[in-house]
Each structure stands twice: as structure tokens, then as C-alpha cells.
N, C-alpha and C positions, 0 to 999 in steps of 0.2 A: 505656500502652498496649500496649507491648512484653510487660510483665508479665501483662497480660490475654490475649492472643494465646499468650502460652508457657503459661498456663495452661490454655487452653480448646484448644489445637489439639491433634490425636489424635496420638499417637506411633507409630513404626514398632519392629517389632524389633530393627533396626538400630541404632537411634538417635533424636535429636530430629528429628521432621520440618519440613518448611518450610511453613506455610501459603501458599496455599491448596492447594497442589498436594497433601499428603495427604489431601485429602476424596475419599471413595471416590466414581468417577463410575460412574455405572449403564451397564451396556453398551448401545451401540444398535441399537436392532431394523432387522430389513431395511426395514421401513417406513419409519423414520425415514432411515435412509442412501439410500433411493430418492427422498424427497420432495428430500434435501438436493443429491441427483446432478442432478435435473429441476430445483430451483429453478436451482443452477449454469448447466446447460445453458440456461436461458430467460435469465439475466443474460448469458452470453456470446453469446446469439444477439442480444440486445437492444443489445449495446456494440459487434458489428460492424455491424448495422445502421444504427448510430447514425454509426459510423465511415464508411461506404461512401457514404449517402446525404445525409451533412449535412457536406460538406467543410469542413474548419475550417483555420485557418494557425496558426503558432506565435505568441507572443504576445511581446512587448519582450524579457523576460528570457531566455525559448528562444533567441529568434533570437542576442541574445549567449552563450549558451552554446554554440549552434552556430557562430559566428563565433570564439569564443575556443578552441573545439575544434581549427576548420579551421587556425586561428594554429598551435596546439602542434602539430600532425600536420605542419604545414611548417615547424616548428623556427624559428619568430618568437616574439617576447616577445608575451604578450597584450597587449591596449590595454585593460589594466585601469584605467587612469586617464581613458579619455574620459568628456567631458561629461555628466553623469547617468546614468552606465553602473550596471546594477543590480549586488546585492551577487555575488560570484562565488562560487559551487559548485563545489569540485573536482571530483564527482561528474558532476556536469550536465557540466563541462568534458569529462571525460574520455568520456562517452556523446556528447557533442557531436563531439569529434573523430573517435570511431569513426561516426558518420553522418553528416561532411562529406566521406566518401569515396563516398557514395552521391550527392552532389551535390545537385539539388533534390530528390529522392524523400525525403532526407534529414529532410525538413521533417513529410513524412507519417510516416514510421516513427517520428520525435519523437511526432508525434499519437497515434500507434498507441499507444507505451509509456505514454503518460500515461493515454490510457483503458483500457490492459490494468491499468496502476497500480489505476486507481480499481475496476476488477473486484475485485484484489486486497485494496483496502482493504475495500470490502462483504464478501468473502469472509472476510478475519479479523476483521472486527468480530463476525461472525456467530460464530465459532470462537470468539472471546474471552467473550461471550456464554452461549454454550452450555456452555463448559468451567468458568464461574465460577458460572453460574446453572443456565440450562436452555435448551434448544432454542428456547423460545417467546421466553424475552427474549433470545436471540441475532438471533432472526429480527426481533422489532420494532426493534432495534438496526438492524440491517440495513437495514429499511425506513424508519426514522426517518431516517437517513442517504442512502438514494436520493432520497428526499424534497424534499430540500434541494438546490434545483437548481443553486445556487451551488456544489456540489462538482462536479458533471458539467459544469458551464460550465467550471469551474478544467480540468478534465481534458480537455473539448474543444479548449480554445485552449492546451492545451501548457504548463499553471505545473506546476512541481515539485513544489508543495506536496502534490498528491494522493499522489504516489511518497513523499514523506517521510514521511506522515503511516501510510501503508501499512508502511512500513520499521519504525514506531514500535509498530504496533499487530501487526503478525507477530512484534515483538522480545517484545511480551508475551505472546504466544501460546505462544511457544517457550519463555519462561520457566515458564509455567505447567504446561506438558508436562514439563519437566526442569529442575529451578532450579539455577542457577549453570552453567549450559552452557557 
């Protein structure tokens, strides 16, 4: 497969190119930019309405991240060995520490961040599909993900999975834009 890709990948004047970033992308029309911005605005409004009108609370893993973060902020040893404690995630614990300063409001901010990561995941998936294939494919991929209510439920309950997926998708988007960054 690498030999086939090397033989079929276009080359740039400065040397070997990296697939698929070497593919020529057509310029986006002003109509497409307007549609993208409108869709993004609708997505943000829907997420904000969901956040404010359907208040939820963090789940088991999120509560532990907030608890462990608070323990770290207070220079205590986190209780990772608690009975049936979830898997520790250093980034979640760091964010939990920052949010623990807010007290009980930190729970809602955690949910807000998870919903924002769902928005980021949808936008990233659109960009990945758009940059690799076409805007239509990107939109279909984002709509398909948005129609899977279990992902929206995970975000609304504060699971860190949507944030992790958003990071992975955006890493792929950034790699396509400029390889080996």
C-alpha cells in the first residue's frame, strides 16, 4: 500500500508530498462560508438552549475528577484507591482542580465544557469530512453524529469521552492542514 500511495500521490516542487494534504482543495465560496457560519450559529444556540433549559449534573466519573482535582488543589493525596473508583485521567483531574475553586458552580461549568466539547466534536468532524472529501460529506458526517443521541447524552451528563473524541478529530484536522506539525 505505501508503494501505491507513493506512486499515485502528487508531488510538489519542493519535494515529496504527503497524502492527503497534497490534494488541491478548491477555494470555499462566500455562500459556503455563510452556510458554515449559519450552521455553526444554530449549533451553538441549540447547545446553549440545551444547557440552560435542561439542567443536568455530572456523572460518576466527572464527580471523581472534580473530587480528585479538589484534593490536588488542597495538596492532598488523591483517593485513587477508593472502592470502584473510575479510571484517573490527568487532564480531567487538572480541569477538576480548576473548577473545584468555583464550588458547586464548578459542576455546571463542567457540564458546559462537555457540551462545548460536543460542539467542537461536531465542527471538527465536519471539517475533517470537508477537507478530505467535500462539504456535503462533512455535513453528512456531522449530522449522522448529531443524530446519535447517546453522544449528546454523554455530553449532557459530563462524560469526558466527547472531549477526548473532539481532541482526536481535531488532531486529524490539523494534521491534514499541515502534516507533521
